[in-house]
C-alpha positions as CSV (number, residue, x, y, z in Angstrom):
1,X,25.9,-17.2,-8.1
2,X,23.5,-16.2,-5.1
3,X,20.6,-18.1,-6.6
4,X,22.6,-21.4,-7.0
5,X,23.6,-20.6,-3.6
6,X,20.3,-20.7,-2.1
7,X,19.1,-24.1,-4.2
8,X,22.7,-25.5,-2.4
9,X,21.4,-25.2,0.9
10,X,17.5,-26.0,0.0
11,X,16.2,-28.4,-2.0
12,X,13.8,-26.7,-4.4
13,X,10.5,-27.7,-4.8
14,X,10.2,-27.7,-8.9
15,X,12.8,-28.6,-11.3
16,X,12.4,-25.4,-13.4
17,X,12.7,-21.6,-12.8
18,X,13.0,-18.7,-14.8
19,X,15.6,-16.5,-13.5
20,X,15.2,-13.1,-14.9
21,X,15.0,-9.5,-13.0
22,X,11.1,-8.7,-12.3
23,X,11.4,-5.6,-14.5
24,X,11.6,-6.3,-18.1
25,X,13.2,-4.3,-21.2
26,X,12.8,-4.4,-24.8
27,X,15.4,-5.4,-27.3
28,X,15.9,-2.0,-28.4
29,X,16.6,-0.9,-25.1
30,X,19.0,-3.7,-24.4
31,X,20.9,-3.4,-27.6
32,X,21.2,0.6,-26.7
33,X,23.2,-0.6,-23.4
34,X,25.2,-2.9,-25.3
35,X,26.7,-0.3,-27.1
36,X,27.1,2.0,-24.4
37,X,29.0,-0.7,-21.9
38,X,30.9,-1.6,-25.1
39,X,32.4,1.6,-25.5
40,X,31.3,2.0,-29.3
41,X,28.4,2.4,-30.9
42,X,27.0,-0.2,-33.5
43,X,24.2,0.7,-35.7
44,X,20.8,-0.8,-34.3
45,X,18.2,-0.9,-37.0
46,X,14.6,-1.9,-36.3
47,X,13.5,-3.9,-39.4
48,X,10.0,-4.3,-38.5
49,X,8.5,-1.7,-36.3
50,X,6.2,-2.2,-33.3
51,X,5.9,-5.2,-30.7
52,X,6.2,-8.9,-31.8
53,X,5.0,-11.3,-29.8
54,X,6.3,-10.7,-25.8
55,X,8.5,-12.8,-24.3
56,X,9.5,-12.3,-20.8
57,X,10.1,-14.9,-18.2
58,X,8.0,-14.7,-15.1
59,X,10.2,-15.3,-12.0
60,X,7.0,-15.4,-9.7
61,X,8.3,-19.2,-9.0
62,X,11.7,-18.2,-8.3
63,X,10.8,-15.4,-5.8
64,X,8.5,-17.3,-3.9
65,X,11.4,-20.0,-3.3
66,X,14.0,-17.5,-2.4
67,X,12.6,-14.6,-1.1
68,X,10.1,-11.7,-2.6
69,X,13.1,-9.2,-1.5
70,X,15.6,-10.9,-3.7
71,X,17.6,-7.9,-5.6
72,X,18.5,-8.7,-9.1
73,X,21.9,-7.3,-10.8
74,X,20.8,-4.0,-12.5
75,X,20.8,-4.7,-16.4
76,X,23.3,-1.9,-17.4
77,X,25.8,-4.0,-14.9
78,X,25.3,-7.1,-15.9
79,X,25.7,-5.9,-19.5
80,X,29.0,-4.7,-18.5
81,X,30.4,-7.7,-16.4
82,X,29.3,-9.9,-19.7
83,X,31.3,-7.3,-22.3
84,X,33.9,-7.7,-19.8
85,X,34.0,-11.5,-19.7
86,X,33.6,-12.0,-23.4
87,X,36.7,-9.0,-24.1
88,X,38.6,-11.6,-21.8
89,X,38.0,-14.8,-23.8
90,X,37.3,-13.5,-27.4
91,X,40.6,-15.3,-28.2
92,X,39.2,-18.6,-27.3
93,X,35.6,-18.5,-28.7
94,X,34.9,-20.9,-31.4
95,X,33.7,-18.7,-34.2
96,X,32.8,-21.5,-36.5
97,X,30.4,-22.8,-34.0
98,X,29.2,-19.4,-33.5
99,X,28.4,-19.1,-37.4
100,X,26.4,-22.2,-37.6
101,X,23.9,-20.6,-35.0
102,X,20.6,-21.0,-37.1
103,X,19.1,-17.7,-36.1
104,X,22.5,-16.0,-37.4
105,X,21.2,-15.6,-40.7
106,X,18.9,-12.8,-39.8
107,X,21.7,-10.6,-38.5
108,X,23.4,-8.2,-40.7
109,X,26.7,-6.2,-40.2
110,X,27.4,-3.0,-41.4
111,X,29.1,-2.8,-44.4
112,X,28.7,-0.7,-48.0
113,X,27.1,-4.2,-49.0
114,X,24.6,-5.7,-46.9
115,X,26.2,-9.0,-45.5
116,X,25.2,-11.7,-43.3
117,X,27.2,-12.0,-40.4
118,X,27.3,-15.8,-40.7
């Protein structure tokens, strides 16, 4: 919200910005943090070890506009807030739309037999 507020009062120089913390984390670390804030431990399996093509956002354009001393929310706090939000709105989520996600076919849930999440 602080970033949105900055651009309400200041006309942006460009149309597109990466809104991402300066420090990146890998997906395994993110998954482990989500397990922690969720209060239960889902199995985390790495199907292909090693790093794939890195995808992180470069926030230098954003920081040059709003000030380089901007403090982003810590990942742990952000995941906790997002988890709390989704816990509140869980009953309102459109599960069928979520299941139509084309990337979901690559995700699996833990059961005795390997079952696609979709």
